[in-house]
ZABAGU-53884 format. One record per residue (C-alpha): residue number from 1; residue in one letter; x, y, z. Coordinates in steps of 0.2 Angstrom, whole numbers. Layout:
BEGIN
NUM;a;X;Y;Z
...
# end
This chain:
BEGIN
1;m;-424;-235;122
2;m;-408;-223;126
3;k;-408;-213;143
4;f;-405;-195;143
5;t;-398;-185;157
6;t;-404;-167;156
7;r;-390;-158;151
8;q;-387;-172;136
9;r;-407;-168;134
10;r;-404;-150;131
11;l;-389;-153;123
12;c;-397;-163;107
13;l;-410;-151;108
14;a;-400;-139;103
15;s;-389;-146;92
16;t;-402;-152;82
17;a;-408;-134;81
18;l;-392;-129;76
19;t;-388;-142;62
20;g;-406;-137;57
21;m;-400;-118;53
22;i;-382;-125;46
23;l;-390;-139;35
24;a;-407;-126;30
25;g;-391;-109;27
26;l;-378;-120;19
27;p;-374;-110;3
28;a;-380;-94;10
29;l;-369;-91;25
30;a;-351;-88;19
31;q;-337;-89;28
32;t;-323;-79;32
33;p;-310;-87;42
34;s;-302;-72;51
35;a;-318;-64;58
36;t;-318;-61;76
37;e;-334;-61;81
38;v;-334;-57;100
39;n;-325;-40;104
40;i;-317;-41;121
41;s;-305;-25;118
42;p;-294;-27;136
43;i;-291;-47;131
44;q;-287;-42;112
45;q;-275;-30;118
46;v;-268;-42;132
47;g;-266;-54;119
48;k;-256;-42;106
49;t;-248;-39;117
50;l;-238;-56;122
51;a;-242;-61;104
52;d;-229;-45;101
53;r;-216;-53;114
54;g;-219;-70;105
55;i;-232;-79;117
56;y;-247;-84;108
57;l;-261;-92;119
58;n;-274;-106;115
59;a;-289;-111;123
60;s;-304;-122;119
61;y;-320;-131;124
62;f;-321;-149;118
63;g;-339;-160;119
64;e;-344;-175;112
65;f;-362;-185;114
66;a;-363;-201;108
67;g;-381;-213;108
68;n;-385;-231;101
69;p;-402;-234;101
70;t;-397;-252;94
71;g;-386;-266;96
72;g;-370;-268;109
73;a;-374;-274;127
74;a;-387;-260;132
75;q;-393;-245;124
76;g;-391;-228;130
77;s;-381;-212;129
78;d;-365;-203;138
79;y;-357;-185;136
80;a;-337;-181;139
81;d;-331;-166;137
82;q;-314;-156;138
83;v;-307;-140;141
84;a;-290;-135;137
85;a;-277;-120;135
86;g;-260;-116;136
87;a;-246;-105;127
88;d;-233;-108;113
89;i;-221;-95;115
90;d;-206;-90;103
91;l;-189;-88;113
92;q;-181;-79;99
93;k;-194;-65;97
94;l;-195;-65;118
95;a;-177;-68;123
96;g;-166;-69;107
97;w;-164;-88;107
98;q;-163;-91;90
99;g;-173;-108;84
100;g;-181;-109;102
101;a;-198;-112;107
102;l;-208;-119;118
103;h;-225;-126;122
104;i;-238;-130;137
105;e;-254;-137;139
106;f;-265;-138;150
107;t;-281;-151;151
108;n;-296;-157;161
109;r;-306;-170;154
110;d;-324;-176;161
111;g;-338;-186;156
112;h;-341;-205;153
113;n;-336;-216;140
114;q;-350;-223;130
115;g;-343;-236;118
116;a;-336;-246;137
117;d;-350;-242;148
118;v;-364;-244;136
119;i;-358;-255;121
120;n;-347;-265;132
121;n;-334;-261;118
122;s;-312;-259;118
123;v;-313;-244;106
124;a;-322;-228;112
125;t;-337;-219;101
126;q;-329;-202;109
127;q;-311;-197;104
128;i;-312;-186;119
129;y;-315;-198;130
130;g;-298;-205;138
131;g;-283;-204;153
132;g;-282;-191;161
133;q;-302;-187;168
134;t;-296;-172;179
135;y;-284;-158;176
136;y;-267;-162;169
137;l;-251;-155;163
138;t;-252;-163;145
139;t;-238;-155;136
140;l;-223;-144;141
141;t;-209;-147;129
142;l;-192;-137;124
143;e;-191;-137;102
144;q;-175;-133;95
145;k;-175;-129;75
146;l;-156;-129;67
147;a;-148;-130;50
148;g;-161;-116;44
149;g;-177;-127;49
150;k;-170;-143;44
151;v;-166;-149;60
152;d;-180;-150;74
153;i;-178;-157;94
154;l;-192;-158;103
155;a;-192;-165;121
156;g;-200;-162;139
157;r;-216;-168;145
158;t;-229;-176;129
159;e;-237;-191;122
160;l;-229;-208;113
161;d;-245;-203;102
162;q;-238;-187;96
163;l;-220;-195;90
164;t;-228;-209;80
165;l;-242;-215;67
166;h;-252;-200;68
167;d;-258;-188;56
168;p;-272;-174;61
169;i;-283;-178;47
170;y;-289;-194;58
171;c;-296;-181;73
172;h;-306;-175;59
173;f;-318;-191;66
174;q;-327;-193;81
175;s;-324;-213;85
176;n;-308;-217;95
177;a;-304;-230;82
178;i;-293;-219;72
179;c;-291;-201;80
180;g;-274;-197;85
181;q;-268;-213;77
182;p;-278;-230;75
183;d;-285;-239;92
184;i;-273;-255;86
185;m;-259;-246;94
186;g;-263;-247;111
187;k;-267;-267;112
188;i;-248;-272;105
189;i;-239;-260;113
190;n;-238;-250;128
191;a;-241;-233;127
192;t;-247;-217;132
193;f;-261;-207;122
194;w;-266;-187;124
195;p;-267;-180;136
196;v;-257;-192;147
197;a;-239;-187;146
198;v;-223;-194;149
199;w;-204;-190;147
200;a;-201;-191;127
201;g;-191;-184;115
202;q;-189;-183;96
203;v;-177;-177;83
204;i;-182;-174;64
205;v;-170;-171;51
206;s;-173;-165;35
207;p;-160;-167;21
208;v;-169;-163;6
209;q;-187;-152;3
210;d;-203;-164;8
211;w;-192;-179;15
212;y;-191;-182;34
213;m;-182;-195;47
214;k;-188;-195;62
215;a;-183;-204;78
216;g;-187;-202;98
217;i;-188;-211;112
218;a;-202;-213;126
219;d;-204;-218;142
220;q;-213;-231;150
221;d;-220;-225;165
222;p;-239;-232;172
223;d;-240;-222;184
224;d;-242;-207;172
225;s;-260;-215;169
226;a;-264;-216;184
227;s;-282;-206;190
228;y;-274;-196;204
229;h;-261;-191;193
230;h;-259;-173;186
231;g;-246;-173;177
232;f;-233;-166;189
233;d;-222;-180;197
234;w;-211;-179;185
235;g;-199;-194;195
236;l;-197;-208;185
237;s;-196;-222;202
238;g;-211;-227;190
239;s;-202;-232;175
240;t;-202;-248;167
241;g;-195;-246;150
242;f;-194;-235;134
243;e;-203;-235;117
244;l;-192;-231;103
245;p;-201;-224;88
246;l;-192;-222;71
247;e;-203;-216;53
248;i;-196;-209;37
249;d;-209;-199;29
250;y;-212;-190;12
251;q;-226;-177;15
252;t;-229;-160;2
253;s;-241;-144;5
254;f;-249;-135;-5
255;a;-234;-124;-6
256;d;-225;-136;-19
257;d;-239;-148;-25
258;a;-255;-144;-32
259;l;-262;-158;-23
260;p;-253;-162;-7
261;r;-248;-179;-2
262;r;-242;-190;14
263;y;-232;-209;14
264;d;-223;-213;29
265;v;-216;-231;34
266;g;-212;-233;54
267;v;-210;-245;66
268;v;-208;-243;86
269;f;-198;-253;98
270;d;-206;-256;115
271;r;-194;-261;127
272;s;-205;-263;143
273;p;-215;-277;151
274;y;-232;-283;148
275;t;-246;-293;152
276;y;-257;-303;140
277;a;-274;-313;142
278;q;-271;-330;149
279;y;-287;-340;156
280;n;-285;-350;171
281;s;-294;-368;171
282;m;-290;-371;189
283;t;-299;-355;194
284;g;-311;-355;178
285;a;-306;-335;178
286;m;-296;-325;167
287;g;-279;-322;170
288;s;-263;-312;165
289;s;-243;-319;160
290;h;-231;-309;157
291;a;-216;-305;144
292;y;-206;-291;138
293;g;-205;-282;124
294;r;-214;-281;109
295;t;-215;-272;91
296;m;-226;-264;81
297;v;-223;-258;62
298;y;-233;-247;48
299;v;-238;-239;34
300;q;-247;-224;31
301;a;-254;-216;15
302;k;-263;-198;12
303;q;-267;-188;-2
304;m;-279;-174;-10
305;v;-285;-181;-27
306;y;-298;-170;-33
307;r;-300;-149;-31
308;p;-314;-139;-38
309;d;-304;-122;-36
310;m;-285;-120;-39
311;n;-286;-106;-29
312;s;-293;-111;-15
313;e;-288;-126;-2
314;r;-305;-136;-5
315;g;-303;-153;-11
316;l;-304;-173;-7
317;t;-292;-181;2
318;l;-291;-199;3
319;f;-280;-210;18
320;g;-276;-226;22
321;g;-264;-235;32
322;v;-260;-256;39
323;v;-253;-256;56
324;l;-244;-274;61
325;g;-242;-284;77
326;p;-229;-297;72
327;n;-228;-303;90
328;d;-234;-319;96
329;n;-242;-311;113
330;q;-251;-297;105
331;q;-267;-294;105
332;a;-271;-290;89
333;n;-262;-295;72
334;f;-267;-279;62
335;n;-278;-265;56
336;v;-283;-260;43
337;n;-291;-243;39
338;g;-296;-229;26
339;g;-307;-217;21
340;g;-307;-199;13
341;v;-311;-181;19
342;y;-318;-167;10
343;q;-314;-150;14
344;g;-326;-136;9
345;p;-337;-147;0
346;f;-348;-129;-5
347;a;-338;-116;-11
348;s;-347;-102;1
349;r;-341;-111;14
350;p;-322;-118;16
351;l;-320;-122;33
352;d;-333;-136;32
353;s;-330;-152;30
354;a;-337;-169;27
355;g;-328;-188;29
356;l;-330;-207;30
357;m;-319;-217;40
358;v;-319;-239;42
359;s;-305;-247;53
360;a;-304;-265;55
361;t;-295;-273;67
362;h;-292;-293;69
363;y;-287;-301;84
364;r;-273;-313;87
365;d;-281;-331;87
366;s;-270;-336;103
367;f;-280;-324;113
368;l;-296;-326;106
369;n;-293;-344;110
370;q;-291;-338;128
371;l;-308;-328;128
372;y;-316;-343;120
373;a;-311;-355;134
374;y;-315;-342;149
375;r;-332;-340;139
376;v;-337;-361;138
377;n;-329;-367;153
378;t;-333;-353;163
379;l;-347;-346;157
380;g;-357;-357;149
381;g;-355;-350;132
382;t;-353;-360;114
383;e;-349;-345;103
384;r;-333;-342;97
385;p;-328;-324;100
386;a;-328;-314;82
387;s;-309;-311;75
388;n;-312;-294;68
389;l;-319;-275;74
390;i;-326;-265;62
391;m;-330;-246;65
392;m;-335;-235;53
393;e;-341;-215;53
394;l;-349;-204;42
395;d;-350;-186;50
396;y;-351;-167;42
397;d;-342;-154;49
398;a;-353;-137;50
399;f;-342;-120;55
400;l;-357;-109;63
401;t;-343;-96;64
402;p;-324;-98;62
403;w;-323;-101;82
404;v;-337;-114;85
405;d;-339;-129;75
406;v;-351;-143;76
407;m;-352;-162;69
408;p;-366;-173;68
409;n;-360;-191;65
410;f;-366;-207;61
411;q;-356;-224;67
412;y;-357;-241;65
413;i;-348;-256;72
414;v;-348;-273;68
415;n;-344;-285;82
416;p;-342;-277;97
417;d;-326;-286;107
418;g;-336;-286;124
419;l;-319;-279;131
420;g;-325;-263;138
421;s;-331;-259;155
422;r;-345;-274;158
423;a;-342;-290;162
424;y;-336;-301;147
425;p;-352;-306;138
426;k;-359;-326;136
427;g;-360;-323;118
428;n;-355;-311;104
429;l;-364;-293;105
430;s;-376;-287;89
431;n;-370;-273;79
432;a;-370;-255;85
433;f;-377;-241;78
434;v;-373;-225;87
435;i;-379;-209;83
436;g;-365;-195;89
437;l;-362;-175;89
438;q;-345;-166;91
439;f;-345;-148;94
440;n;-329;-137;97
441;i;-327;-120;104
442;d;-312;-111;100
443;i;-310;-99;116
444;a;-293;-90;109
445;k;-303;-85;91
446;l;-320;-81;100
447;v;-311;-65;111
448;g;-299;-62;96
449;l;-283;-67;103
450;p;-268;-67;89
451;s;-260;-85;82
452;q;-246;-90;79
453;s;-250;-94;61
# end
């Protein structure tokens, strides 16, 4: 039986009522994307004055609940949330700096990891949970566009996952198996993930329309992920190396394609030391060995395949990807993912969307052999660890207003890997069914702050 805190129980009851309102009134509730429903004139006036000078403020609250009534190491629920606030500054408007922009983002995360703490899985069921469980300077970057926008240079404090293997459609989903990028990235190279920032930079060159060549570099500094860091320690004393992402990208939009698409291929060279699991037969414990340098290769595809109305952006977009870890000591061989998102399932609700996602990660035999030896010789088990971790999600994201959306979702985890926060299990864990709820409040839209777009 799942145990709920008072806060979670209130959230669950409220979300059930809201979801009922959504589903009961879907066709009737027309959506107006430009509507502002809270009139706070002084704030709106300040926002407009700043926007006229090129300063666009943003703020949001993001929350995720997840609970598993069956499967995994145990049954239970957790809640995680994030407050974010920042600004995008058009330096051309503000100071006459042609093509220049400054991006600033602060985050504060709180909560617990249901996937790791309850199910005992290495991949979270709440994508909002991760590094930076405190206040954190997540982004401080300077952007410079040259040659009429054909060259875009970005440098400063940011994360590697924003530079590679990234697509906005992934974060339609609550599961961390795919949000931001497929989770395998952290299993085959050293990487930092939102909101933990490092020194990084990227150059994007678009020689012809819709084609992009990207090259970047990111510092590898384990200290930046420490719980006592807040993103303000900018020294390089903890640096252990760097990551070098490269990508070729073909991407269209509604401006030049009736069915927008994106295809890309990329590689990340990890030039830093790492540890990998190694069973110690003398002590009976799981230890680690050390090595240097790994590589990640990936291919991604995304395309809209159906539009019921050519005068709107409603329609079905399918996506898929393959990520490879070709080095012997990497934890996983590959990940295959795919799914679809239908934007605007109902004509009267163009902001709503429905999504389906499947992600499958295959663990390397050499890694499983170490876990198996530990399980048999130390724990007294007999079952070989499962080779594949498969995570799925089905959801519906409903906008109650243009500034608040609620997304009930159902997740299913095949072969939870036992690599979460709990002790490694004596036998393989049973498949887990997860009930989730995600909601987002766009505070900037709520109070009527101008948007750069």
